[in-house]
C-alpha positions in Angstrom: 24.7 -1.9 -202.5 25.0 1.8 -202.6 21.3 2.2 -203.4 20.3 0.1 -200.4 22.6 1.9 -198.1 21.3 5.3 -199.3 17.7 4.1 -198.9 18.5 2.8 -195.4 19.9 6.2 -194.4 16.8 7.9 -195.7 14.6 5.6 -193.7 16.7 6.3 -190.6 16.1 10.0 -191.1 12.4 9.5 -191.5 12.3 7.5 -188.3 14.4 10.1 -186.5 11.8 12.7 -187.5 8.9 10.7 -186.2 10.6 9.7 -182.9 11.6 13.3 -182.3 8.0 14.3 -183.0 6.9 12.1 -180.1 9.5 13.8 -177.9 8.2 17.1 -179.1 4.7 16.2 -178.0 6.2 15.3 -174.6 7.8 18.8 -174.4 4.5 20.5 -175.4 2.5 18.7 -172.7 5.2 18.8 -170.0 4.0 20.1 -166.6 7.1 19.2 -164.6 7.6 16.4 -162.1 9.6 18.3 -159.5 9.3 21.8 -158.1 12.5 22.7 -160.0 11.1 21.4 -163.3 7.7 23.2 -162.7 9.6 26.5 -162.0 11.8 26.1 -165.0 8.8 25.5 -167.3 7.0 28.4 -165.8 9.9 30.7 -166.4 10.3 29.5 -170.0 6.6 30.0 -170.7 6.4 33.3 -168.9 8.1 36.6 -169.7 7.5 36.8 -173.5 9.8 39.2 -175.3 9.1 41.4 -178.3 11.2 40.0 -181.2 10.3 42.7 -183.6 7.7 43.1 -186.2 5.0 42.4 -183.6 6.3 38.9 -182.8 6.1 38.2 -179.1 7.7 34.9 -178.1 8.7 33.2 -174.9 11.8 31.1 -174.5 9.5 28.1 -174.5 8.0 29.2 -177.9 11.5 29.4 -179.3 12.6 26.0 -177.9 9.3 24.4 -179.1 9.9 25.8 -182.6 13.4 24.4 -182.8 12.1 21.1 -181.5 9.4 20.9 -184.1 11.9 21.9 -186.8 14.2 19.1 -185.8 11.3 16.7 -186.2 10.4 18.0 -189.7 13.8 18.5 -191.3 15.3 15.0 -191.0 12.0 13.4 -192.2 11.8 15.9 -195.1 15.5 15.2 -196.0 14.8 11.4 -195.9 11.7 11.8 -198.1 13.6 13.9 -200.6 16.4 11.3 -200.6 13.8 8.6 -201.5 12.5 10.8 -204.4 16.1 11.2 -205.6 16.6 7.5 -205.4 13.5 6.8 -207.4 14.7 9.1 -210.2 18.4 8.4 -210.0 18.5 6.5 -213.3 17.7 9.8 -215.1 20.9 11.5 -213.8 23.9 9.1 -213.5 26.1 10.0 -210.5 23.3 11.8 -208.7 23.1 9.2 -206.0 26.8 9.4 -205.3 26.7 13.2 -205.0 23.6 13.1 -202.8 25.3 10.5 -200.6 28.4 12.8 -200.2 26.2 15.8 -199.2 24.1 13.6 -196.8 27.2 12.0 -195.3 28.8 15.5 -194.8 25.7 17.0 -193.2 24.9 14.1 -191.0 28.6 13.6 -190.1 28.7 17.2 -188.8 25.3 16.7 -187.0 26.6 13.6 -185.4 29.5 15.6 -184.0 27.1 18.2 -182.7 24.9 15.5 -181.1 28.0 13.9 -179.5 29.0 17.2 -178.0 25.7 18.7 -177.0 22.8 16.2 -176.9 21.9 12.9 -175.4 22.0 9.3 -176.8 18.8 9.0 -178.8 19.4 11.7 -181.4 23.1 10.8 -181.4 22.4 7.2 -182.3 19.9 8.1 -185.1 22.3 10.7 -186.6 25.3 8.3 -186.4 23.3 5.5 -188.1 22.3 7.9 -190.9 25.8 9.1 -191.3 27.2 5.6 -191.4 24.6 4.6 -194.1 25.4 7.6 -196.3 29.2 7.2 -195.8 29.0 3.6 -196.8 26.8 4.5 -199.8 29.6 6.9 -200.9 32.2 4.2 -200.4 30.3 1.6 -202.4 29.0 3.9 -205.1 30.4 3.6 -208.6 33.0 6.3 -209.5 32.0 9.3 -211.4 30.4 8.7 -214.8 32.8 9.5 -217.6 31.7 12.4 -219.7 31.5 11.8 -223.4 34.1 13.5 -225.5 
């Protein structure tokens, strides 16, 4: 059961990455529907600042970079988890340890989403957290070291 729950959590993360990528595309093509939105986008895209070392970025560039990063990282973490799952037999206990790390990270991110974001990422993050926490709960205990 632990393997299936871990795999489900990984697939939720991959889905989160792709769904967020669609939202990122919406951000990049946004023109604004109201005058206030148009003005906000204009202010974010205008007034680039020197960030040092010749990097000149606008607030929109920074937000777009974080948005794209949030699309890539969950998908990459999910894919890495699937690779770990495939090779788990070579390292007994690896899946349980990876489940603990994933549950911790995505538990914290669920809290962040609950405080700062909106329902879509919150639901994906909470689903991933629940899958990984359940994988920890159903994983066999630590393998006994030979002595």
